[in-house]
N, C-alpha and C positions, 0 to 999 in steps of 0.2 A: 605490334602496338608499343610505342615507347612511352615510358613514364618519366617525367622530368623531375629531378631532385637537385637542389643546390649542393648538398654534401652527402655522400654515401660512405658510411663506415662499415667495413666488412668484419664481423666478429663482435659478439656481445660478451666478451671477457672483460678483464680488469682494464686493459688499455682502451678498448673500444667504448665502454660505458663511461670511463673517466673523461675521455675526449669529448663525448657527446654531452655530458653534464657540464663540463667546462664551457663549451660553446653555448649551451642553453643559458648558463649564468650570465653570459655576455650578450644575450639576446639573439643568438643565431641557432636556427633549427637544423637538425640533421636527421638522417634516417640510418638506423643501425640494422644490418642484415645478419641474422644468426642462422646457421645451417641446421642446428638442432631444433627440436620442438619446444624447448624450454631452456632456461638458464643452465649452463653446465657447471658442475661442482667438483670436477675431478681433483682429487688431492685432499679433500676434507677441510684442511686448515692451512693457514699461511702465516709466516712470521712477518709482522709489519714493524720496521725499524724507524728510527727518528725521521729520516728523509721521507718515508712513506706517510707518516702522520702529518708532516708539513703539507704534503700534497693533498691528503684527505681534508685537512683544514681549509686549504685553498678552494676546494669545491663544496665545502660547507657540511660535510658529514662526519668529521672527526669525532666530535663530542658524543654523538649518538652511538658510535661504535665503541668508544671508551667505556660507556656505561655498561656494556655487555661483555667486556673482556678485561681480565686482570692484567695489571702491569707486571712485567718480569724484571727483577732487579739484579739477578746474578746469572752468570753462565759458568757451570762447573764441568770441567773436562776430566775424565778418568780413563786410565789405560786398563783394559781388561787383561793385558799380558802381565803387567807388574803390580797392578792394584794401586799404583800411585796416582794421586790427583795431580795431573800435569798442569792445570791452570784453573784459576778462580778469578773471573773477570766481573767487576762490578759495572752494572749498567746505570747505577745512580751516579752519573758523572756529567760534567759539562763539556761541551765541544765548542767549536768555533761558531756554531749556529744555534747555541742555546743548550738547554738540558736535554740529555738523551732520553728516549722513550722507546721501550720494546714491549710488544704484546703479541700473543698468538691469537689470530683472528679466524673465526669460522668463515670459510670461503663463501658459503651460501649467504650468510648474513651480510657479508661485504658486497656481493653482487646485488642482493636485494636492496640494500641501502642506496647503492648507486642508481639502480633502475627505478626505484620508487620516486626519486626526485625528477625524473624525466617526464615530459608531457605524454599523454596517452597516444599510442600509435608510433612512438619513436622507434621501438624495437619491432622488427618484423621477423618472426620465427619461420622455420622450415624454408629458408631462403638461401640455397647453396649457390655460390658463384662458380661458374665453370670457365668463363673466359672474359677477356677485356679487349676492347677495340677502340681505336682512336677515331674520333669524328670531329674534325676541326678543333675548336677550343674546348671540346667536351670529351668525356670518356663514356663509352657504351659498356655497361655491365650486364653480361648475359647470365641468366640464372638457369638452374637445372629444369625448372618448369616451363622454360621457353620464353619467359618474360624478359624484357630489356629495360634497364634503367639508364637514363641519360643524365650525366651529372657534371657539375663544374669542378668538383673536388672528389677524389677517391682516396680513401685512407684504409690501408690494410692492417687490421688488428686480428688477423685470422690465424695466429698461432704458428707452430713450427712447420706445418705443411702449407704455408701461406701461398695462395694463388697470386696475390698481389706482389709478394716478394719475388716470386718466380718471374712475373712480368717485368719487374725492375732489373732482373738479371742475376739475382742471388741464387746460389746453389742450395740444395737441400742441406739442412744442418747436419753436422757430423755426429755419428753415434759414438759414444765413449766406451762402449762395451760394458757399461755398468747400468744398473737399474736401481730405482728407488722403490722399496716396499713401504707403503704408508698405511697407517691405521688410525682409528679414532674410537675412543671408548667413552660412553656416558655411564657413570656409576650409579646415577639416580640418587646419590647421597654425596655428602662432602667427601671428596677423595683425600683430603688432608695433605696434598702436595704443597710445599712452600712455593712462593712466586719466583721460581728459579728454572733455568733451562739446564737439563741434565744431559751431558754428552758422554758417549763411551766410544773408545777407539780400540781396534784390534787389528790383526793381520788381514788386510783386504776389506775391512768394513768400517763404517762409521754409523753410529746410532744416536738418536736424540729423543727426549721426552719433554714436552712443554704443556703445562696446564693452560687452558684459555678461559675457564670460568671455575666456579666452585665444584662442579661435578664432572667436567669433561677434560680429557687429556688427549693430545695429539702426539703420535710417535712416528718415527721413520727409521729405516735402515737402508743405507746405500752400499751396494756390493757388486760383484761381477755378475754378468748375465748368466742365467741357467734356464734353458728351454723347458726342462721338466717341471719347474715350479712356477713359471711365470703366469700361468692361467689357473693355478690351483691354490686357492686361499688356505687350504689345510696344510699343504707343503710349505707355503710362505710362512705361515705362523710357526710351524715346527722349525723351520730354518732360523727364524729370528730368535726363537727361544734357545736354540742350540748355540747361537753366537753369544747370547747373553747369559748362558747357563753356567757361570762359574761363581766362585765365592766373592768376587770383587764387585758384582752387580747386586744392589739391594733387592730384597724380596718384593718390595712394593713396586719396583720397576718391572720385574718379571711378571707380577700379578696384573699389571696394566695390559701386557700383551696377552696373557692367558684369558683375561676377561673381555677381550675384543671379539665381537661377533664376526663371523666369516664374511658377511656381506659388507663389513666395514674395513676390509683389507683389500688393497689393490697394489699392483705392480706396474711401473711405467719406465720405459727406457729413458736414459739421460742423454740429451743432445745439447750441442752448443755450436755457435757459429765461430769460425776462426776469426780472431781479432783483425787480421790483415784484410779480410773480406770487407769489413766495415770501413777500413782505411781507404780502400780503393773503390768500393761499391757505391751504388746509387741508393742512398736512403730516400731520396726524392728524385723525381723526374717529371718535368712538365707540371701537371696538377695532380700528381700521384705521390704518395709517400707511405711508409710503414711505421708501425709502433708496436711496443710490447714484444712478445715472443716472435712475431714475424720479423722484427728488427734484430733483437739481441737474445736469442735463446742461450741460456747459460746453465751451468751445473749449480746445484742448490747449496753449496757449502757455506756461502756468506749470506744466504737468505735474502737476496736482492732481486730475484726475478720479478716478483709482484710489485715490490717497491719501485723498481725501475719503470715498470709499466704505468704506475700511478704518476711518476714524474713525467713520463712521455705525454700522458694525457693533458696535464696542466700546461706544459710548455707548448704542445701542439695547438691546443685551444687558444692560448694567448697569441701565438704567432699568426695563426690563421685568421683570428678575429681582427688582429691589427691590420691585416691585408684587406679583409672583406668590408670592414667598417670605414675604411679610408674613403674620403669623398673623391668623386670623379674630378679630373682636371677640367678647367674651363675650356680647353681646346677640344675636348671630346664632344663629338656632335652626333654622328649616326649610330645605329645599332651595332654595326660592325666595329666601329671605333670603341664603343663602350665595352663590347665583349673582349676585344683584344687587350684593352687596358686592364680590365678586371682579371683576365687570364695572367697577364704579366705580374700583377700585384699578388695573385695567389701563388704563382711560381716563386716570387721573392720571399713570400711568407714561409713557404715550405723549405726554401733554402736556409732561411734563418733558423728554423726548427732543426734541420739536419745538422747545421753547424753547432748548435747547442748540445745536441745529443750524441754526436759521433764519438768524441773522446771520452765522454762519461760512459758510454756503452762499452767501448774498448777496455777501459779501466776495470769495469765490473766483471766482464767476461774473463779477462786475464787473471784477475785476483781469484775468482771462484775456481778456475781450472788449477791454478797453482796450489791453492789450499787443498783441493780434492786430491791432487797428485801426491802430496806429502802425507795427508791424513789417512789415505787408504792404500798407500803403497805397500807392497809385499817384500820389497828388497831390503837388504841389510842397511843400505845407506839411508833410505827414506825412513825406515823404522828407527834408526839411531837419531836422525834429525827430529822426528816426531816425538820421541820419548825424552830426548836429552837437550837438544840445542834450540829448537824452535817452538816449544809449546806455548809460551807466553806471547810470542810474536804472532803465531797463527790464531790464538784466541782473541787477540786485539784487532786483527784486520777487519772483521765484520763491523766493529764499532767505528773504525776509521772511515770505512766506505759509507757508513750511514750518516756521517757528519757532513750533510749536504742539504742545501735548500734550493729547490727548483723555482722558487719565487711565487708571487701572487698571480692571480688571473688578470689583474688590472692592466690595461694597455695605455700607452701614451698617445 
């Protein structure tokens, strides 16, 4: 038995929910399929930069999230090898697209804010996509429970292991041989951290600490993969403390890790898509496209994974709505003609989206990989560049990449 839906979005993450909300704001309903039984919050928190806030404002939830999260005004970078503060970057600056804005946001609050604005029934949980089939001007989406959805538009926002990206011909993302250990601590009292991002660099690792409200701090450490500690939060915690355990790291930073509960520590592999795959690959094909990590998985050094997903959602909703809301031509007569014309309009809308997002995605992936290569390199050359030649340049790159506006939802 087939169920017919105009638009099916696979994945209720940042990209999927933003796309659905953008479409809803423009008067178009969609169905979001989520394989899990509830919203997923892997990672605890996420840095939202200027471009991300512009996207959140476009879908109407920026102000509500601002009220719950402190603005961060400085990024301080310190070498744990020399003890020298290698960079101090002010976020209280003006870019080409207005004043900069950086906040660390609780991932669950972000997803809940997006989901809350959607009509009841928009998200369908425990709905895992297993295969995709062509059926004329439609796509048949086969689910693990045996049900089939027939849709005019299929959007893959299903992460690094995307079924939709695979259907479009993308290879699985490349593993960097590095992992990110992440943690979050709630002190239940004012932690006293200034509204600053504190970064620490050493041989083969990079660590950061960001307060997101008066009582909670998010932290991370990226380093090489080690099978012995990857599923053991005790070993992960000990490892992080060992990397930060010298006289150059303030006691309050170490205390943040020490006070983190074991169930608030996770480790995840870092993957990315080779930029040339986006240059040659199919971001869209027919009435199918991808967004978010399904499109541009990237390493976390410039904090743009989530922000880029927000941008995707706004641009995709705008381009798709522009195609769907366009009036039929007077020459269109029968049902077959109407379906064919609508299919062509959808295809052109998705092509427009792909054109807008291709180079932006390539730029972000490439920048993140370069910054990570230098900041976490073990070699003498990369260490020298990190400590002496490039610290200010590296610290400024995230702000430069955040100086971007994906535009409003309005369509012409």
